[in-house]
C-alpha positions as CSV (number, residue, x, y, z in Angstrom):
1,M,29.2,13.6,-11.3
2,I,27.7,11.6,-8.5
3,V,29.9,10.5,-5.6
4,S,28.7,8.4,-2.7
5,E,31.1,7.5,0.1
6,G,30.3,5.0,2.8
7,I,26.5,5.4,2.5
8,T,24.6,3.5,5.2
9,K,20.9,3.4,5.7
10,K,19.3,1.8,8.7
11,Y,15.7,1.4,9.9
12,G,16.0,0.4,13.5
13,N,18.3,-2.6,13.5
14,R,17.6,-3.4,9.8
15,V,20.5,-2.3,7.5
16,V,19.2,-1.4,4.1
17,L,22.5,-0.1,2.7
18,N,25.8,-0.9,4.2
19,N,28.9,1.3,3.6
20,F,27.9,1.8,-0.1
21,S,30.4,3.8,-2.2
22,L,30.1,4.6,-5.9
23,T,31.4,7.2,-8.3
24,I,29.6,7.9,-11.6
25,T,31.0,10.3,-14.2
26,R,29.4,12.0,-17.2
27,G,29.0,10.1,-20.4
28,E,28.3,6.6,-19.0
29,I,25.3,4.4,-18.3
30,V,25.4,2.7,-14.9
31,T,22.8,0.2,-13.9
32,L,22.0,-1.0,-10.4
33,L,21.0,-4.7,-10.2
34,G,19.7,-6.8,-7.3
35,P,16.7,-8.6,-6.0
36,N,13.7,-6.8,-4.6
37,G,14.6,-5.1,-1.3
38,A,18.4,-5.2,-2.1
39,G,18.7,-1.4,-1.6
40,K,18.7,-0.1,-5.1
41,T,15.7,2.3,-4.8
42,T,16.9,3.4,-1.4
43,F,20.2,4.5,-2.9
44,V,18.3,6.4,-5.7
45,R,16.2,8.1,-3.1
46,I,19.2,9.2,-1.1
47,V,20.8,10.6,-4.3
48,L,17.6,12.6,-4.8
49,A,17.7,13.8,-1.2
50,L,14.3,12.2,-0.5
51,I,15.6,10.2,2.5
52,R,18.6,10.9,4.6
53,P,21.4,8.3,5.0
54,S,22.2,7.1,8.5
55,G,25.9,7.6,7.6
56,G,28.3,8.5,4.8
57,K,28.0,11.3,2.3
58,I,26.6,12.0,-1.1
59,E,27.6,14.7,-3.6
60,I,26.2,15.8,-6.9
61,F,28.4,18.1,-9.0
62,G,30.5,18.4,-5.8
63,K,27.6,19.7,-3.7
64,D,25.6,18.2,-0.9
65,P,22.0,17.7,-2.3
66,F,20.5,17.9,1.2
67,K,22.0,21.4,1.6
68,D,22.0,22.8,-2.0
69,K,18.8,22.0,-4.0
70,S,20.1,23.9,-7.0
71,V,21.7,20.6,-8.3
72,F,18.3,19.2,-9.1
73,S,17.8,21.8,-11.8
74,R,20.4,19.9,-13.8
75,L,18.8,16.5,-13.1
76,G,15.9,14.5,-14.6
77,Y,14.2,11.6,-12.8
78,V,11.8,8.8,-14.0
79,Q,10.3,7.1,-10.9
80,E,9.1,3.5,-10.8
81,L,5.4,3.5,-11.6
82,P,5.0,7.2,-12.3
83,N,2.1,8.8,-10.5
84,L,0.9,11.6,-12.9
85,P,-2.2,13.7,-12.4
86,P,-5.0,11.5,-14.0
87,F,-7.2,14.6,-14.8
88,L,-4.5,16.3,-17.0
89,T,-3.5,15.4,-20.5
90,G,0.0,14.3,-21.4
91,R,0.7,17.6,-23.1
92,Q,-0.6,19.5,-20.0
93,V,1.7,17.5,-17.7
94,L,4.7,18.3,-19.9
95,L,3.8,22.0,-20.3
96,L,3.4,22.3,-16.5
97,S,6.7,20.6,-15.9
98,A,8.4,22.8,-18.5
99,N,7.1,25.9,-16.7
100,I,8.4,24.7,-13.4
101,K,11.8,23.7,-14.8
102,G,12.1,26.9,-16.9
103,A,12.4,24.7,-20.1
104,R,11.4,26.0,-23.5
105,K,7.8,25.3,-24.4
106,D,8.8,24.0,-27.9
107,E,10.6,21.2,-26.2
108,V,7.2,19.7,-25.3
109,D,6.3,19.1,-29.0
110,E,9.8,17.9,-29.7
111,L,9.7,15.3,-26.9
112,L,6.2,14.2,-27.8
113,G,7.6,13.3,-31.2
114,V,10.6,11.5,-29.6
115,I,8.4,9.3,-27.4
116,G,5.8,8.7,-30.1
117,M,2.9,10.3,-28.3
118,V,1.9,13.1,-30.6
119,E,-1.5,11.5,-31.5
120,N,-2.3,10.8,-27.8
121,A,-0.9,14.0,-26.3
122,D,-4.3,15.5,-25.6
123,K,-5.9,12.5,-24.0
124,Q,-6.2,12.5,-20.2
125,I,-3.6,10.5,-18.3
126,S,-6.5,8.4,-16.8
127,K,-7.1,7.0,-20.4
128,Y,-3.4,6.0,-20.9
129,S,-2.0,2.5,-20.6
130,K,1.0,1.9,-18.3
131,G,3.4,2.1,-21.2
132,M,1.9,5.5,-22.3
133,V,2.3,6.9,-18.8
134,Q,5.9,5.7,-18.8
135,R,6.5,7.5,-22.1
136,I,5.2,10.8,-20.7
137,A,7.3,10.3,-17.5
138,I,10.4,9.8,-19.7
139,A,9.7,12.9,-21.7
140,E,9.1,14.9,-18.5
141,A,12.5,13.8,-17.2
142,L,14.2,15.0,-20.4
143,L,12.8,18.5,-20.3
144,G,15.6,21.1,-20.0
145,N,18.3,18.7,-21.3
146,P,19.4,17.4,-17.9
147,E,23.1,16.6,-17.3
148,I,22.1,13.7,-15.1
149,L,19.2,11.3,-15.8
150,I,18.1,8.9,-13.1
151,M,15.6,6.1,-14.1
152,D,14.1,3.7,-11.7
153,E,12.8,0.6,-13.6
154,P,12.2,2.6,-16.8
155,N,11.2,-0.4,-18.9
156,I,8.0,-1.2,-17.0
157,G,5.0,-1.5,-19.4
158,I,7.0,-0.4,-22.4
159,D,6.5,-2.4,-25.6
160,P,9.6,-3.9,-27.4
161,I,9.5,-1.4,-30.3
162,F,9.6,1.7,-28.0
163,N,12.2,-0.1,-25.9
164,L,14.5,0.1,-29.0
165,N,13.8,3.8,-29.2
166,V,14.6,4.3,-25.5
167,R,17.9,2.4,-26.0
168,S,18.8,4.6,-29.0
169,L,17.9,7.7,-27.1
170,L,20.0,6.8,-24.0
171,N,23.0,6.0,-26.2
172,K,22.6,9.4,-27.9
173,L,22.4,11.1,-24.5
174,K,25.5,9.2,-23.3
175,K,27.5,10.4,-26.3
176,S,26.5,14.0,-25.5
177,G,27.9,13.6,-22.0
178,T,24.8,12.9,-20.0
179,L,25.3,10.8,-16.8
180,I,22.7,8.0,-16.7
181,L,21.9,6.0,-13.6
182,M,19.2,3.4,-13.7
183,T,17.8,0.4,-11.9
184,S,16.4,-2.6,-13.8
185,H,15.3,-6.2,-13.6
186,D,15.4,-6.5,-17.4
187,L,18.8,-8.3,-17.6
188,E,18.8,-8.7,-21.4
189,E,18.2,-5.0,-21.9
190,V,20.9,-4.2,-19.3
191,K,23.3,-6.3,-21.2
192,K,22.7,-4.3,-24.3
193,I,23.0,-0.8,-22.9
194,A,24.9,-0.6,-19.6
195,D,28.6,0.4,-19.4
196,R,28.9,-0.6,-15.8
197,L,26.8,-2.9,-13.5
198,I,26.5,-2.5,-9.8
199,L,25.1,-5.6,-8.1
200,I,23.6,-5.0,-4.7
201,N,22.3,-7.7,-2.4
202,K,21.1,-7.2,1.2
203,G,22.5,-3.7,1.2
204,N,26.0,-4.7,0.2
205,K,27.8,-4.0,-3.1
206,M,28.6,-7.5,-4.4
207,F,30.0,-6.6,-7.8
208,E,31.1,-3.7,-9.9
209,G,32.1,-4.0,-13.6
210,S,31.0,-4.7,-17.1
211,T,28.5,-7.4,-18.2
212,E,31.4,-9.5,-19.6
213,E,33.2,-9.2,-16.3
214,L,30.1,-10.3,-14.3
215,I,29.7,-13.3,-16.5
216,K,33.4,-14.3,-16.2
217,K,33.4,-13.9,-12.5
218,F,30.3,-16.0,-11.7
219,L,30.2,-18.4,-14.6
220,G,33.9,-18.6,-15.6
221,I,35.1,-18.2,-19.1
222,R,32.7,-20.2,-21.2
223,V,32.6,-20.3,-25.0
224,I,29.9,-21.9,-27.3
225,I,31.3,-23.5,-30.4
226,E,29.4,-25.0,-33.4
227,A,31.8,-27.4,-35.1
228,D,32.1,-30.9,-36.5
229,N,32.8,-34.0,-34.4
230,N,36.6,-33.6,-34.8
231,A,36.4,-30.9,-32.2
232,K,36.2,-33.4,-29.3
233,E,39.6,-34.8,-30.0
234,I,41.2,-31.4,-29.9
235,L,39.3,-30.3,-26.7
236,D,40.4,-33.4,-24.9
237,K,44.1,-32.5,-25.5
238,L,44.1,-28.9,-24.3
239,S,45.2,-28.2,-20.8
240,Y,43.4,-24.9,-20.5
241,V,40.0,-26.6,-21.3
242,E,38.6,-27.3,-17.8
243,E,35.5,-29.1,-19.1
244,Y,33.0,-29.2,-21.9
245,T,29.7,-30.8,-22.9
246,A,28.5,-31.6,-26.3
247,D,25.0,-31.4,-27.8
248,G,25.2,-32.6,-31.4
249,E,27.6,-30.1,-33.1
250,K,27.3,-27.6,-30.3
251,Y,30.0,-27.5,-27.6
252,Y,29.8,-25.7,-24.3
253,V,33.4,-25.2,-23.2
254,K,34.7,-23.8,-19.9
255,L,38.3,-22.5,-19.9
256,R,40.7,-22.3,-17.0
257,E,42.0,-19.0,-18.4
258,D,41.0,-16.6,-21.1
259,K,42.6,-18.4,-24.1
260,R,39.7,-18.0,-26.6
261,E,42.0,-17.0,-29.4
262,D,44.3,-19.9,-28.8
263,L,41.4,-22.3,-28.7
264,L,39.9,-21.1,-32.0
265,K,43.4,-21.2,-33.6
266,E,43.9,-24.8,-32.4
267,L,40.6,-25.9,-33.8
268,V,41.1,-24.3,-37.2
269,L,44.7,-25.4,-37.6
270,N,43.7,-29.0,-36.9
271,G,41.1,-29.0,-39.6
272,V,38.0,-28.6,-37.5
273,R,35.2,-27.0,-39.4
274,V,34.0,-24.2,-37.1
275,K,30.6,-22.7,-37.9
276,S,30.4,-20.3,-35.0
277,F,32.5,-19.4,-31.9
278,Y,31.4,-16.9,-29.2
279,L,31.5,-16.1,-25.5
280,D,28.6,-17.5,-23.5
281,N,26.9,-14.2,-22.3
282,D,24.1,-15.7,-20.3
283,I,23.7,-12.8,-17.9
284,E,20.6,-14.3,-16.3
285,R,22.5,-17.4,-15.2
286,A,25.5,-15.3,-14.0
287,Y,23.1,-13.0,-12.0
288,E,21.3,-16.0,-10.4
289,R,24.6,-17.5,-9.3
290,A,25.9,-14.1,-8.0
291,V,22.8,-13.6,-5.9
292,S,22.7,-17.2,-4.6
293,N,26.3,-17.1,-3.6
294,A,25.8,-13.9,-1.6
């Protein structure tokens, strides 16, 4: 478990994190969102005891990481833009890390298979693409089966197919009880994987909740309906429909309250042919509005 209470970080008069509190438990994926300079990486570095907060406290497994470094033996970390020794091979990096962590040597071969780097394992890091370096960094973080996995922008340079593998891997780790904390600007990927979002802007926590809750809060309850022209007549009569726009047979409907089931029922009972009916989950637009409203 990671617990932060009232974390503040200042550089002179500039406040980078302001009274930031967060509790993360095992078996969940929590993603920090926010513009560049919002304070996401600063918080990660405080968790890792790389920089000291100006105020507040942080605990990992109930211990102060600045006083008890043993907590880091149970933690894996993928930094943004990993800086691996260019003269070593990918396999050598993992073997060296396994030795430092006290992990089994056979884990190296297992993880090389997981990240799809068996064929390139014995090439020097200097010959790797950004995506290949990122794969090795992910494997390095997974050595020793950490109980906590922290990933700072893990999708940088990764191709879409491997991204699917990462998503599957993280879900598997979550089910096994691993606590996963990550930062990301890839909102579509965040929507698919995160259990909880933390939106930070100018050092302040602006939002905490699920993707659906973020969208509802900053866009309202909006549904997209594909139906015949008879839908207009029904939408005009319903008091809980705040507004709607039509584009051919597609209707973008904003509701005053969450009455999605009632709306679908009204349409069907009144003979409207409904082809599709779903919640507008445009996380990019919700994020943009949340940040601009800050």
